[in-house]
C-alpha positions in Angstrom: 42.2 73.1 179.4 45.5 73.7 177.6 44.3 77.2 176.4 44.8 78.4 179.9 48.6 78.0 179.5 50.7 80.9 178.2 50.9 81.2 174.4 54.7 81.0 174.4 54.4 77.6 176.0 51.6 76.3 173.7 53.1 77.6 170.4 56.0 75.0 169.9 53.9 72.1 171.1 50.8 73.0 169.0 53.0 73.7 165.9 54.7 70.3 166.4 51.4 68.5 166.6 50.1 70.1 163.4 53.4 69.4 161.6 53.3 65.8 162.6 49.7 65.5 161.5 50.7 67.0 158.1 53.7 64.6 157.8 51.6 61.5 158.6 48.7 62.2 156.4 50.8 63.8 153.7 53.0 60.7 153.5 49.9 58.5 153.1 48.5 60.8 150.4 51.8 61.0 148.5 52.2 57.2 148.6 48.7 56.6 147.3 49.4 59.2 144.6 52.5 57.3 143.4 50.6 54.1 143.3 47.9 55.8 141.2 50.5 57.2 138.9 51.9 53.7 138.0 48.5 51.9 138.1 47.3 50.8 134.6 43.9 49.7 136.0 41.1 52.2 135.8 39.0 50.6 138.5 42.0 50.6 140.9 42.5 54.3 140.1 38.9 55.0 141.2 39.5 53.1 144.5 42.7 55.1 145.1 40.9 58.4 144.5 38.4 57.5 147.2 41.1 56.5 149.6 42.9 59.8 148.8 39.8 61.8 149.6 39.3 59.8 152.9 42.9 60.6 153.8 42.3 64.3 153.2 39.3 64.2 155.5 41.4 62.3 158.1 44.0 65.1 158.0 41.3 67.8 158.4 39.5 66.0 161.3 42.8 65.5 163.1 43.9 69.1 162.5 40.7 70.5 164.0 40.9 68.0 166.8 44.4 69.4 167.6 43.1 73.0 167.4 40.4 72.1 169.9 43.0 70.6 172.2 45.0 73.8 172.4 42.2 76.3 172.1 38.8 76.9 173.7 36.9 77.6 170.4 33.2 78.3 169.9 32.2 76.9 166.5 29.3 78.9 165.0 28.3 77.1 161.7 25.0 77.9 160.0 24.0 76.3 156.6 21.2 77.5 154.4 20.0 75.0 151.8 20.4 71.2 151.4 23.8 69.7 150.8 24.7 66.1 150.0 27.8 64.0 149.9 27.4 62.6 146.4 27.1 65.8 144.4 29.4 68.3 142.8 29.8 71.8 144.2 31.7 75.0 143.6 32.5 76.8 146.9 33.2 80.5 146.7 34.7 81.8 149.9 36.4 84.8 151.3 40.1 84.3 152.3 41.5 85.6 155.6 44.1 83.0 156.8 45.8 79.8 155.9 43.5 78.3 158.6 40.6 78.8 156.1 41.9 75.9 154.1 41.8 73.5 157.0 38.3 74.7 158.1 36.8 74.3 154.6 38.3 70.7 154.4 36.7 70.1 157.9 33.4 71.7 156.9 33.1 69.3 153.9 33.4 66.2 156.2 30.0 64.4 156.3 28.3 67.2 154.3 29.7 67.5 150.8 32.5 65.7 148.8 36.1 66.1 149.5 37.6 69.5 148.6 39.9 70.5 145.8 41.7 73.8 145.9 43.3 75.9 143.2 46.9 76.0 144.3 49.6 78.6 143.4 52.3 77.0 141.2 55.0 78.0 143.7 53.5 75.8 146.4 54.5 72.6 144.5 57.9 72.9 146.3 56.4 73.0 149.8 57.2 69.8 151.7 54.3 67.4 151.8 51.8 70.1 150.7 53.0 70.3 147.1 53.2 66.6 146.4 50.1 66.0 148.4 48.2 68.5 146.3 49.6 66.8 143.2 48.5 63.4 144.4 45.0 64.8 145.0 44.8 66.2 141.5 44.4 69.7 142.8 44.9 72.3 140.0 48.2 74.3 140.1 47.7 77.8 138.8 50.3 80.2 137.4 48.9 83.7 137.3 50.3 86.2 134.7 49.9 89.9 135.3 49.2 92.4 132.6 52.8 93.6 132.3 54.1 90.1 131.9 51.4 89.2 129.2 52.3 92.4 127.3 55.9 91.0 127.0 54.7 87.4 126.4 51.4 87.6 124.5 51.6 83.9 123.5 50.9 83.0 127.1 47.5 84.9 127.2 44.8 82.5 128.3 47.2 79.7 129.3 46.3 79.9 133.0 42.6 79.4 132.1 43.5 76.5 129.8 45.2 74.9 132.8 42.1 75.4 134.9 39.9 73.6 132.3 42.4 70.7 132.0 42.5 70.3 135.7 38.7 70.4 136.1 38.3 67.6 133.6 39.8 65.2 136.3 36.9 66.0 138.6 34.2 64.6 136.3 34.5 61.0 137.4 34.0 61.3 141.2 31.8 63.7 143.3 34.0 66.8 144.0 33.9 70.1 145.8 36.0 72.7 144.0 37.1 75.6 146.3 37.7 79.0 144.8 39.0 81.8 147.0 37.6 84.5 144.7 39.7 87.3 146.0 42.8 85.5 144.7 44.8 86.1 147.9 44.4 86.5 151.7 42.8 89.6 153.0 45.0 92.1 154.9 44.5 95.7 155.7 47.6 96.6 153.6 46.3 94.8 150.6 42.8 96.3 151.1 44.3 99.8 151.0 46.8 99.2 148.2 44.2 97.6 145.9 41.6 100.2 146.5 38.9 97.7 147.3 35.3 99.1 147.2 34.3 96.8 150.1 34.9 97.3 153.8 35.9 93.8 154.7 36.9 92.1 151.4 39.2 92.5 148.4 37.6 92.8 145.0 36.5 89.5 143.5 38.3 88.0 140.5 35.6 86.8 138.1 37.6 85.1 135.4 38.6 81.9 137.3 35.1 81.4 138.6 33.5 81.9 135.2 35.9 79.6 133.6 35.4 76.9 136.2 31.6 77.1 135.7 32.1 77.0 131.9 34.2 73.8 132.3 32.1 72.0 134.9 28.8 73.8 134.9 26.9 70.8 133.7 28.2 68.8 136.7 27.7 71.3 139.6 24.6 70.8 141.6 24.9 74.2 143.4 27.3 77.0 144.2 28.0 77.2 147.9 28.7 80.8 149.1 30.8 80.5 152.2 31.6 83.4 154.5 34.3 83.0 157.2 34.8 85.3 160.1 37.2 85.2 163.1 35.5 88.0 165.1 38.0 88.0 168.0 41.1 87.3 166.0 41.3 89.7 163.1 45.0 90.3 162.6 47.1 87.1 163.1 44.7 84.3 163.0 47.2 81.4 162.5 49.5 82.7 165.2 46.6 83.2 167.6 45.4 79.7 166.9 48.9 78.2 167.6 49.1 80.2 170.8 45.8 79.0 172.1 44.0 82.4 171.6 41.5 81.4 168.9 38.1 81.9 170.6 35.4 81.8 167.9 35.0 80.7 164.3 31.9 81.8 162.4 31.0 80.1 159.1 27.9 80.8 157.1 27.2 78.7 154.0 24.4 79.2 151.5 23.6 76.9 148.6 22.8 78.9 145.4 21.2 77.1 142.5 23.4 77.3 139.4 21.4 79.4 136.9 22.0 79.0 133.1 23.0 82.7 132.8 26.0 82.0 134.9 27.6 79.7 132.3 29.0 81.3 129.2 32.1 82.5 127.3 33.8 84.9 129.7 36.7 85.7 127.3 34.9 86.4 124.1 31.3 87.4 125.1 31.4 91.0 126.3 27.7 91.0 127.3 28.1 87.8 129.4 31.3 89.1 131.0 29.6 92.3 132.2 26.6 90.3 133.4 28.7 87.8 135.3 30.8 90.6 136.9 27.6 92.3 138.0 26.3 89.1 139.6 29.6 88.5 141.4 30.0 92.1 142.6 26.4 92.0 144.0 27.2 88.7 145.8 30.4 90.2 147.2 28.5 93.3 148.4 26.1 91.0 150.3 29.0 89.1 151.7 30.7 92.3 152.8 27.5 93.4 154.7 27.2 89.9 156.3 30.8 90.1 157.5 30.2 93.5 159.0 27.0 92.3 160.7 28.7 89.2 162.2 31.6 91.3 163.5 29.2 93.9 165.0 27.2 91.1 166.7 30.3 89.6 168.2 
């Protein structure tokens, strides 16, 4: 077992394998995306979209296969509810590490449609990742803080408009939309600086979730609440994984029926906004308790 070797030996080889996996599958995805860009035939576009999703799954399966090669990992997955591969889902997950992205892609394989993530605008320039996300029609988000919007009020609501426009592309093929509701990865420093009321989570950002539901609520079969925990690797998950020190991954998924009261006008309807924030805060409180329980048990 390679995980028995010293981390300093494993790190460069594991990183090289993961980079090569990204380059190979990223090149395939970008090439398919360029063909789709110039294709005038709608039927061909649909075929290419399915090939793109298959390539994304191929990347995830290979990435996790490499992780298993270099780590002795216990995979603890439990799913509550029925999932299917030809539906539409909104996944709401906590965010701990870049590894979360690979694991959610892998989790979708054979269970639900291929995943689409909300990507920060700055990542468009990352080699293979940016163009690959573009080819897969993943929505690029540009977040504006309150200070910036005060100076540029004409940009208010533009980020949500971009969300709606991007979501429209998902209507023609079964899709899983991933939303990391906290908006950023959890760290102890962010937890302290943001004054989160939760022990193991940052405060959830309700606007993006509500707008996604308003844009695609008639398509989604369910919301899937996903909780990720790395009970033995809490500080530097990616580095531990690359060094062969990742020992356990816990994933809990729960299908939540999409109720009518979760779809509404978040921007203009004050009553709906308060109701939606209350629902999300309650869900996040339950997730916080679950994470603490999973950590205590491990």
